N, C-alpha and C positions, 0 to 999 in steps of 0.2 A: 504493500500500500504506500509506495513512495512516489506515486504518479504526480507530476506537476500539472495542475489544471490551468494555471495562468502565470503570467510574469508581471512584475511591477518594478519600474525603475525609479519611482518617486520615494518620498518619505512617508513613513507610517508612524503615527503617534497613538499609543494606547493610553487612555485615561482610565486609571483604576487597575489594580492588579491582584484581585482576589481569586475566587474559584474560577471565574470565567477567563480572566486574563492569563493566569498561570496555566490553565488547562488548554487554552486555545493557542498559546504561543508555539508549542512544538508542532501543532497542526499547520499553522501558518507557514512555518519554516519548511515543513515537509511537503506541502502541496502547492506552494507559490514560489516562483523563481524570484527570490528576494534575499539580500544579504543581511545578516544581523546588524550591520552598521547602518542600515536604512531605517531601523526600528528604534524608537525611544519610548520609554514608559515614564509617565508622571502620575504619582499616586499619593495618597494621604498618609501612608505610614511605611515602615520598612518590611512589612509582610511580603514575602516572595522575592526579596532582594537576591537571595542565593540562587533562585531559579533563573532570574534575569542574567546573573553572572555566568551561570552554567552555559547559557546560549550566547553569551557575548553581546547582550543587548544593554544599551545605556539605560540606567535606572536613576530616577530622581524623586526624592520626597518633596512634593510641592503641591499641596492641596489646591484644587481649583475653587475659587469663590466668585461671587458676583463682581467683586472689584478687580480681580486679576485674570479672569479666564481669557479675555480677549487678547491681552498682552502675551500670555503664555502660548496660546494657540498661534499667534502671529510670529512668535519666535521660532516655533517648531514646524509650521506648515505653510504651504503656499498652493497656488493653483495646480490641480492635478494630483495633490497628495491625498492621504487617507487618514481620517480620524476614526479610530476604533474605540467606541465608548463602552467600557466595561465597568463603569463606576456606579455609585449610588450617592445621593445627596448632592448631585450636580445636575443642573437643569438641562435636560435633553433638548428642550425647545430652544434655549439660548445657544447651545452648541450647534444645533441644526441650522438656525438662522445665520450664525457666523459662517458655517461651512457653505451655505448656499450663496452668501454674499462674496465669498473668497474663492469659489470654484473648487472646493475640497469635498471629496467623497466621504460618506459617513455611514456608520452602522451602530445600532445599539441593540441590547437584548430586552429592554423594556424602557418605557418613557418615565423618567425620573424628574421630580421637582427639586428645587433648592432645599436645604435643610429646614425641617419643620413643615414642609409642604403636605405631609401626610397627616399631621396632628395639630395644626394651628386651628384652634377652636373659634377664632375670630373669622375664619373662612367657612362659608356654608359647606355642609357635607357634600353637596352635589359638585362643588368646585374642588374638593380634595380627592376626586375620583379618577380612576383610569379613563373613564368616559371623557371627562373634561380635559385631561392631559392629551388624549388622542385628538380631540377636536382642535386643540391649540396647535398641535403638530400638523394636522392636515390642513389647517387654515393657511399655513405657509405656502401651500401649492399655488394659491392665488397670487402671491407676491413673486414666486420664483418658478414660473412655468418653464419646463424643459431644462432645468438646471442640472448640476452634477447629481449623480445617483446618491440617494439617501434611503437606506433600508431601515424601516422602523421595526422594532420589536421582533427580532429574529433570533431566538435561541431554540429551546425545545418547545416551550409554551410561554408566551406567544412564539410563533415561528413554525417549527416542524409540524405541529398538530394541524395547521391549516392544510398542509400537503397530505397528511394522513387522512383527513376528512375527505378530500377529493378521491384518493385511492379507495377508501371505504365505500363511497357512493358508487363508484364503478363496479366494485365487487358485489355489492348488494343488487345492483341492477342486473348484472350477469346471472346471479343466482336466482333471481325472480323471473328472468327470461325477458328482460327489457333491453333492447338494443340502444345503448346510451351514446353510441358513436364516440367521437372525441370532442368533448366540450371545449371550446376555445375562448369563450367570453364569460364574463360575470353573469350575464342573463342566462346563458346556457347551463351553467352550474346550478343557478338558483332554480331554474325550471326542472332540472333533474331531481334535486332534493324535494321539490314540491310533488313531482310525479311519483316519487318513491314514498311520499307521505312520512318523511322523517319529521317527527315532532320535537324530539329532544336530542341534543348533543352534549355529552359530558366530556370534558378533558379529565379522564379518570386515571389517577396516579396513586400507586401504593409503593412506598419505599421500604424495602425489606432489609436494608443493610444494617449490620450490627457491629458493635465493638465491645470487647471485654473491659475497656476503660469506660465505665459508666458515668452518666451525668452526675456532677456534684452540685451541692447547694450553691445558689447564686451564680450558676453557669448556664449559658445557653449553648446547646450542642445541636449542630445541624450538618447536613451533607452539602450545603451551599451557604452563602452569606447569611449569618444569623441576623445581622442588622437590617439587611434588605428585606428578609422575610418578615421581621417584626414590623418594619415600616409599611409594607403592603398589607399585612394582616390587619392593621388599624384603619385602613381605608374602608369605606362602606362596602358591604357585600354587594356585588354587582353581577347582573345576569342579563343576557339577551332574552327578550320577552316574546314568546311565540304567539302566533295568531290563534292557536288552539286553546290557549289558557283562558279559563273562565272563573278562576278563584284569585282575586286580587289580594296579595298579602296584606295583613293588617298594618304592617310597617313598611309597605311598598311605597315608593315615591317616584314620580317622573322627574327628570332633570330640568325640563322646561327650556331646553335649548339643544341644538345639534341634530344629529341624524335620527334620533328617536328609536333606535334599534334595541335599547336596553332600559332597564329600570335599576334602582338601587334600593336596598333595605336600610332603614334608619337604625342600623347597628353595624358593628365592624364584622369583617369576615372571620376574625378569630373567635367570634362568639356565635357563629352560624354554622351548624352542621347539616350535612345532606347525605342521603343514601346513594350509593353507587355500586358498581360491580366491575371486577377485573378477573381475567381467567384464572390466575393462580390463587388469589385470596378469596375469590367469590364475592359475596355481598360484603360491603364494609361501610362504615360511617367516615366521611371525610369532612374537611372544612371548605366552605365556599369562600375561598380567598379570591379577592379581586384580581383579575388579569385582563390584559388587552384583548386576548382572543375571544373572551366572552362577549365582546362588542363587535370586533371586526368580522368574525365568522358569520353571526346572524345578519349583520348588515350586508355582507357580501351575498348571502343566500336569500335575501328578501326579493319577493316577486310583487310587482305592481301592475295593475291594469288601469289605464286612463288616470294614472296618478294615485290610485287607491291601493293600499297594501292588501294583498289577498293571501300571502303566505310568508311566514318567517318561523324558524325553529327557535325554541328556547335553548340557550347555551350557557354553560358555566363550568367553572373548575370544581372538581371534587378531589381534594388532596389529603392523603394520609401520609405525613412525613415519616421518617424513621422513628423508631420507638423512643429514643432519647430526645428527639425534637418534640415529640408529643408531651413528654414530661416537662420539657422546657416551656412549651406553650402554656401548660397548666400552671406552672409557677409564675410565668409572665402575667397571666390573667389574674392569679391570686394576689399578685403584688400591684394590682391597679394599673397594669400596662407599663410598668417601669422596667426598662431594659436592665438586665443584671450586670454586675461589674465585670464578669468574665464571659468570654465566648470561645468556642472551639470548633474548628472545621474538621469534621470527620473525613479522613482520607487515608493516610498511611496506616492508621491503627484499625481500620475496618478489617474484620476477620472472616466475614461471611455475608451472604445475601445478594440481593439484586434489586434493581429498580424497574417497576412495571408501569410504563407510561404509554397511554394510548387514548383513542377517542372511542366513545361508546355512543353509537347512533341508534335511537329507539323510536318505536311507534310505527315502523314499516311492516310489511306483510310477514316478515320472518321474525318479528319481535324486536330483538336487540342484537347488535353486532359490534364487537370490540375489535379494534385494529391498532396495533402499536408494537412497541419495543419492550422486550424483556432482556435486560443486560445485567450480567453478573459482575461482581467485583473481580473475580478471577479473570474473566475475559477482558475486562477493562484494562487490567494491568498488562496484559499481553498486547493490547491495541495501542495504548498511548500513555506516556508517563504523566505524573502530576494531575491525575484525574481519579475520581471515583465514578461509579456508574451514573449517578445523577448528573455530575458536571459534564461527562462525556456526551450524554444525551443532549445537553445544551450546546456544548462547544463544537461538535461536529456540524450541526446545521448553522451555527454562528459563522464558522469559517467557510462553509459552503456558500453562504450568502455574501461574504466578503469576495469570494471568487466570482460569484455571479455579477457583483457590482463592478469588478475589474473588467469583466468581459462586456459589460453594458454600462459604460461610465456616464452617459447622458440621459438616464431614464427618469430623472426627477425624484420626487418623494413618493415612496411606495410602501405598501404594507405586505406582509407575507402572502396574503390571499391573491395578490396581483402578480406574483412572481411565477416563473416556470416551475411548476411543482415537480415535474418529471426530472428536470436537471438537478433540483435541490435534493430530491430523494436519492437520486443516483449517487451523488457525492457523499451523502450522509449515511446511507445504508451500511457500508462496511464497518461503521463504528456503533451500530445500534444493537448488536447482539442478534437475538432471534426476533424476526418480525412475525407476529402472530395475528391471525384472524380467527375469531371465535364467535359463533352464535350462542345465544342463551335464551331460555324462557323466563329468566328472572324479570321481575318487575318490582317497583318499590312497595307494592302491597304484600309481597311475600312475608308470611309470618306475622302479619299485623293483627291487632285486636284479639289475639288469642288469650292474653292474660288480663288486659285492661282495655277499656274503650280507647279508640284512637281517632284523631282528627284526619279523616281520609275522604277522598272523593272516589267511591267505589265504581262510579260509572265510567271513569277513564283513568287507567293507571298512570298515564303520562302527564298528569297535572303536577306542576311544581309543588302544590300543596302536599302531594304524596311523597315527594322526595325529601322534603324538609323534615329534619329531626326536631320534634317539639321540645 
């Protein structure tokens, strides 16, 4: 897997060097014709300095702030160069706008605000959302039409999952006996999802990785950035809202602006549980953590006739992190959402397990279909250094999108759903372990109301009311 997919003669600046930066650097050097001297890293702390030195990449501790980011970027980058944003607490929209003005290519794995943007109570909850951040980023299209390529939100999720949804739609169509052809447009994909009667799409993830070094008191343990996880978990729970839904949540809210493809709950994702399913674990309870794909996927798959919405699936994340991260979340909640003094990235000390990440498409004639990656820690270590299974599922499509941008440098501002899903999957698949497709007769009504009365809508299992854990 040493194939070079693209070459790059410019400068590349990586902002942030946590799990994404450290795990993607060896993939960048492996699959892009680029010299270590062309790459520089600026980050907020010394974490990963030894990894940068291992690859001969310049490393500088220099946190980006509202006051200095423009000067730092101007020092490091010029027209035709590439900004790889792997940071948190740095405004993605500010970096995107600078890159569009200066002719610099750009990618991020999620859209981040400046520090406090997730938790500033003086800002209305609707404006602390991924929905609002996405609207702000997409609004830049009007100012910079046809500018340098900017790929928004392209890791595992958001990112890879949009391509998995397309592949899953084609597989369901084939199994039902529908000739889907080769959809080439947004409208064609939306019409296919509507024809299949897909009502709900979960990004369904269960992280099974374990370590004998267990979580300690006042420590947050996770297989990716603990601070970024806590930040997004405090955003309001957000979900694409399907046209089949008839039970408005008691705490459901409209945003009042933007595309209208989603709603939010007047409570954080870290306090919102949902039922989901994955092949290895079966049914499980996950957290409805806010993610960009919960908005971009249902927006992309919306069907309108004469301006009227006639079809859209419900879509949201259902995430069960590794067991020590679950304990960390519970402590985080019990401490009134105060981040603990210590954090630990689980990577080298992981002794077993895998990450099961896929998309679960429900409501069609065959019930429910899960399609995604099952990647073990053992295979991960054979595939790429400085990764665990979770980070490699992020970093492979992250680097694949960098390569796509290098091959398409004047595509403007794009979301994952608008990219060439076949090309992105082809480059990512060698790093995803086993790609599994599995049908199930599971519904969120399974095992309900057997011991106590439950708040369900028995007339339609695919109502969000039935997925939500009371």
